[in-house]
KOLMARDO-143352 format. One record per residue (C-alpha): residue in one letter; x, y, z. Coordinates in steps of 0.1 Angstrom, whole numbers, plus 2048, in hexadecimal, padded with zeros to 3 digits. Layout:
N
@type a; c1 X; c2 Y; c3 Z .
...
***
This chain:
210
@type m; c1 9B0; c2 84B; c3 91D .
@type i; c1 9C1; c2 862; c3 905 .
@type p; c1 9B7; c2 881; c3 904 .
@type k; c1 9A3; c2 88D; c3 8ED .
@type s; c1 9BC; c2 8AE; c3 8E2 .
@type r; c1 9D6; c2 896; c3 8DA .
@type f; c1 9C2; c2 885; c3 8BB .
@type v; c1 9B9; c2 8AB; c3 8B1 .
@type i; c1 9E0; c2 8B1; c3 8B1 .
@type v; c1 9E7; c2 893; c3 89F .
@type f; c1 9CF; c2 895; c3 886 .
@type i; c1 9DB; c2 8BD; c3 87D .
@type l; c1 9FD; c2 8AC; c3 87C .
@type l; c1 9EF; c2 896; c3 862 .
@type a; c1 9DA; c2 8AF; c3 850 .
@type a; c1 9F4; c2 8C5; c3 84F .
@type a; c1 A0E; c2 8AB; c3 843 .
@type a; c1 9F4; c2 8A0; c3 825 .
@type l; c1 9F0; c2 8C4; c3 81A .
@type f; c1 A18; c2 8CE; c3 817 .
@type i; c1 A1B; c2 8AC; c3 803 .
@type n; c1 9FF; c2 8B5; c3 7E9 .
@type l; c1 A09; c2 8D8; c3 7E7 .
@type h; c1 A31; c2 8D3; c3 7EA .
@type s; c1 A40; c2 8D1; c3 7C9 .
@type d; c1 A67; c2 8CC; c3 7C6 .
@type l; c1 A7A; c2 8E3; c3 7AB .
@type s; c1 A8C; c2 8D6; c3 78E .
@type v; c1 AB1; c2 8E5; c3 797 .
@type p; c1 AC7; c2 8E2; c3 778 .
@type m; c1 AEA; c2 8D7; c3 777 .
@type n; c1 B09; c2 8F3; c3 771 .
@type r; c1 B12; c2 8E0; c3 751 .
@type p; c1 B06; c2 8C3; c3 73F .
@type f; c1 B1E; c2 8A9; c3 73F .
@type d; c1 B25; c2 8A9; c3 71E .
@type a; c1 B3C; c2 8C0; c3 723 .
@type f; c1 B4D; c2 8AB; c3 73B .
@type p; c1 B77; c2 8AB; c3 733 .
@type t; c1 B7D; c2 88B; c3 71E .
@type d; c1 BA5; c2 895; c3 72A .
@type h; c1 BAD; c2 8A1; c3 74B .
@type l; c1 BD1; c2 89E; c3 75E .
@type n; c1 BE0; c2 87E; c3 756 .
@type w; c1 BBD; c2 871; c3 749 .
@type k; c1 BAD; c2 866; c3 727 .
@type m; c1 B8C; c2 85E; c3 720 .
@type t; c1 B8B; c2 83E; c3 710 .
@type s; c1 B66; c2 838; c3 70A .
@type q; c1 B44; c2 83F; c3 713 .
@type t; c1 B23; c2 82B; c3 71A .
@type t; c1 B02; c2 834; c3 70F .
@type f; c1 AE1; c2 826; c3 726 .
@type s; c1 AC5; c2 818; c3 714 .
@type e; c1 AA1; c2 825; c3 714 .
@type a; c1 A9C; c2 803; c3 72D .
@type v; c1 AB4; c2 811; c3 746 .
@type l; c1 AAD; c2 834; c3 741 .
@type n; c1 A89; c2 82E; c3 749 .
@type v; c1 A94; c2 821; c3 76F .
@type l; c1 AAF; c2 834; c3 779 .
@type k; c1 AA0; c2 854; c3 768 .
@type p; c1 ABC; c2 86E; c3 76C .
@type t; c1 ABC; c2 88F; c3 762 .
@type d; c1 ADB; c2 88C; c3 753 .
@type y; c1 AF8; c2 870; c3 759 .
@type m; c1 B1A; c2 866; c3 747 .
@type l; c1 B30; c2 846; c3 748 .
@type r; c1 B52; c2 848; c3 73E .
@type r; c1 B72; c2 837; c3 73F .
@type y; c1 B91; c2 845; c3 745 .
@type l; c1 BB4; c2 837; c3 743 .
@type g; c1 BCE; c2 847; c3 758 .
@type t; c1 BF5; c2 843; c3 75B .
@type d; c1 BF5; c2 821; c3 76D .
@type g; c1 BE0; c2 811; c3 752 .
@type l; c1 BBF; c2 805; c3 767 .
@type p; c1 BA1; c2 811; c3 756 .
@type v; c1 B8D; c2 827; c3 76D .
@type d; c1 B66; c2 82B; c3 766 .
@type l; c1 B54; c2 848; c3 774 .
@type y; c1 B2D; c2 849; c3 775 .
@type v; c1 B1B; c2 868; c3 784 .
@type g; c1 AF8; c2 865; c3 780 .
@type y; c1 AE3; c2 88B; c3 78A .
@type h; c1 AC0; c2 88C; c3 792 .
@type s; c1 AAD; c2 8AE; c3 790 .
@type g; c1 A92; c2 8A9; c3 7A9 .
@type g; c1 A79; c2 8B1; c3 793 .
@type t; c1 A58; c2 89D; c3 78B .
@type k; c1 A6B; c2 88B; c3 76E .
@type s; c1 A88; c2 881; c3 783 .
@type g; c1 A8D; c2 860; c3 796 .
@type e; c1 A9E; c2 856; c3 7B5 .
@type l; c1 AC0; c2 84C; c3 7BA .
@type h; c1 AC9; c2 82A; c3 7B5 .
@type s; c1 AE3; c2 819; c3 7D0 .
@type p; c1 AFD; c2 802; c3 7C7 .
@type r; c1 AF1; c2 7ED; c3 7E5 .
@type n; c1 AD2; c2 7E5; c3 7D1 .
@type c; c1 ADC; c2 7E8; c3 7AF .
@type m; c1 AFC; c2 7D5; c3 7AD .
@type p; c1 AE9; c2 7B3; c3 7C1 .
@type g; c1 AD0; c2 7B7; c3 7A8 .
@type a; c1 AEB; c2 7B7; c3 789 .
@type g; c1 AFA; c2 791; c3 79A .
@type w; c1 B18; c2 7A8; c3 7AB .
@type y; c1 B1C; c2 7A1; c3 7D1 .
@type m; c1 B30; c2 7B3; c3 7EA .
@type v; c1 B4E; c2 7AC; c3 7F6 .
@type s; c1 B59; c2 7C6; c3 80E .
@type g; c1 B4F; c2 7E9; c3 812 .
@type q; c1 B58; c2 806; c3 82B .
@type q; c1 B50; c2 82A; c3 82E .
@type m; c1 B70; c2 842; c3 831 .
@type a; c1 B7C; c2 863; c3 82D .
@type v; c1 B8E; c2 873; c3 80F .
@type s; c1 BA0; c2 892; c3 813 .
@type i; c1 BA1; c2 8A7; c3 7F5 .
@type d; c1 BAA; c2 8CE; c3 7F3 .
@type n; c1 BA8; c2 8D3; c3 817 .
@type n; c1 B83; c2 8C4; c3 816 .
@type k; c1 B7D; c2 8A5; c3 827 .
@type i; c1 B60; c2 88E; c3 814 .
@type n; c1 B50; c2 86F; c3 822 .
@type i; c1 B4F; c2 855; c3 808 .
@type v; c1 B4D; c2 82E; c3 804 .
@type k; c1 B63; c2 816; c3 7F6 .
@type t; c1 B56; c2 7F3; c3 7EF .
@type v; c1 B62; c2 7D6; c3 7DC .
@type y; c1 B48; c2 7BE; c3 7C5 .
@type q; c1 B4D; c2 79E; c3 7B6 .
@type k; c1 B38; c2 78D; c3 799 .
@type g; c1 B49; c2 769; c3 78D .
@type s; c1 B69; c2 76E; c3 78F .
@type d; c1 B65; c2 792; c3 786 .
@type k; c1 B6F; c2 7AF; c3 7A1 .
@type e; c1 B68; c2 7D4; c3 7A5 .
@type l; c1 B6E; c2 7EE; c3 7BD .
@type f; c1 B58; c2 80C; c3 7C1 .
@type l; c1 B5C; c2 82D; c3 7D4 .
@type y; c1 B3D; c2 841; c3 7D5 .
@type w; c1 B29; c2 85A; c3 7E5 .
@type f; c1 B0A; c2 86A; c3 7E2 .
@type q; c1 B07; c2 896; c3 7DC .
@type v; c1 AE7; c2 8A7; c3 7E5 .
@type k; c1 AEB; c2 8D0; c3 7E7 .
@type g; c1 B0F; c2 8CD; c3 7EA .
@type k; c1 B0C; c2 8B6; c3 802 .
@type i; c1 B20; c2 892; c3 804 .
@type v; c1 B0D; c2 878; c3 812 .
@type s; c1 B1C; c2 854; c3 813 .
@type d; c1 B02; c2 840; c3 821 .
@type e; c1 ADA; c2 83C; c3 813 .
@type y; c1 ACB; c2 844; c3 834 .
@type s; c1 ADD; c2 866; c3 833 .
@type l; c1 AD2; c2 86D; c3 812 .
@type k; c1 AAE; c2 86A; c3 81A .
@type i; c1 AB5; c2 881; c3 836 .
@type y; c1 AC5; c2 89B; c3 820 .
@type e; c1 AAC; c2 894; c3 804 .
@type l; c1 A8D; c2 89B; c3 81C .
@type l; c1 A99; c2 8B9; c3 82C .
@type n; c1 AA3; c2 8CA; c3 80C .
@type s; c1 A83; c2 8C7; c3 7FF .
@type i; c1 A6F; c2 8D3; c3 81B .
@type l; c1 A8A; c2 8F3; c3 820 .
@type f; c1 A92; c2 8FE; c3 7FD .
@type r; c1 A7B; c2 8E6; c3 7E7 .
@type r; c1 A9D; c2 8D6; c3 7D9 .
@type k; c1 A9A; c2 8B0; c3 7D6 .
@type d; c1 ABB; c2 8A9; c3 7C2 .
@type a; c1 AD5; c2 895; c3 7C0 .
@type a; c1 AF1; c2 886; c3 7B3 .
@type f; c1 B02; c2 860; c3 7B8 .
@type i; c1 B25; c2 862; c3 7AD .
@type r; c1 B3C; c2 842; c3 7A6 .
@type i; c1 B5C; c2 836; c3 79F .
@type s; c1 B65; c2 811; c3 796 .
@type v; c1 B87; c2 801; c3 792 .
@type p; c1 B8C; c2 7DB; c3 786 .
@type v; c1 B9F; c2 7C8; c3 79F .
@type g; c1 BAF; c2 7B0; c3 78E .
@type d; c1 BCD; c2 7A4; c3 7A7 .
@type d; c1 BD6; c2 7BF; c3 7B9 .
@type e; c1 BB8; c2 7D0; c3 7CE .
@type n; c1 BCC; c2 7EC; c3 7DA .
@type k; c1 BDD; c2 7F6; c3 7BA .
@type a; c1 BB5; c2 7FB; c3 7AF .
@type f; c1 BAE; c2 80E; c3 7CD .
@type l; c1 BCB; c2 824; c3 7C7 .
@type s; c1 BC2; c2 82A; c3 7A4 .
@type g; c1 B9B; c2 833; c3 7AF .
@type m; c1 BA9; c2 84A; c3 7CB .
@type k; c1 BC0; c2 85E; c3 7B3 .
@type f; c1 BA2; c2 861; c3 798 .
@type l; c1 B8E; c2 86C; c3 7B7 .
@type k; c1 BA5; c2 88A; c3 7BE .
@type d; c1 BAC; c2 88F; c3 79D .
@type f; c1 B86; c2 894; c3 791 .
@type y; c1 B75; c2 8A0; c3 7B3 .
@type p; c1 B76; c2 8C4; c3 7B0 .
@type v; c1 B6B; c2 8C1; c3 785 .
@type i; c1 B4D; c2 8AB; c3 793 .
@type q; c1 B43; c2 8C7; c3 7AA .
@type e; c1 B46; c2 8E1; c3 78A .
@type f; c1 B28; c2 8D1; c3 77D .
@type l; c1 B0F; c2 8CB; c3 798 .
@type p; c1 AFC; c2 8E2; c3 7AC .
@type k; c1 B01; c2 8ED; c3 7CE .
***
């Protein structure tokens, strides 16, 4: 028979958790700078276009700020950059993983792996993956960022969001995605994406809070 004291302990823990959930509220953390100030020209990259989401898409994603731009480098391959920032406030939505969004849009994953990248003597973990839709193939390099911490999987993302919420009343997070059309040469697309990543990573960090 389970001692009555254990039921009392469990009840107290559940009551404390319920009280915390009802009284706890996360702060809305502003960006360092709005994405409107993000450079259109940087090193050998030039922005060629910028996409604005429809109200329907924004109602689903609910970002605090976002940008979706296309840049062109010296190798002639277009590189798309998407950064969606969510402040953690009441009007801010949750991050959407490509693992869920891409299949819903008709894309299927051809390959995927986590990899470490060294930038300015710092090592960050990102995801490299290739998706295909019909005859179109796209290479993606992406990661999530929470309070300055780089994470490359959805499980770690949720853990850090929960810990930051409890310890700092912060649930702000960002999703950063670089994409390059594969064409006939996946390695060329990968090298172009990696160059873009290393060139723009320090710039992206200037805009996101730590």
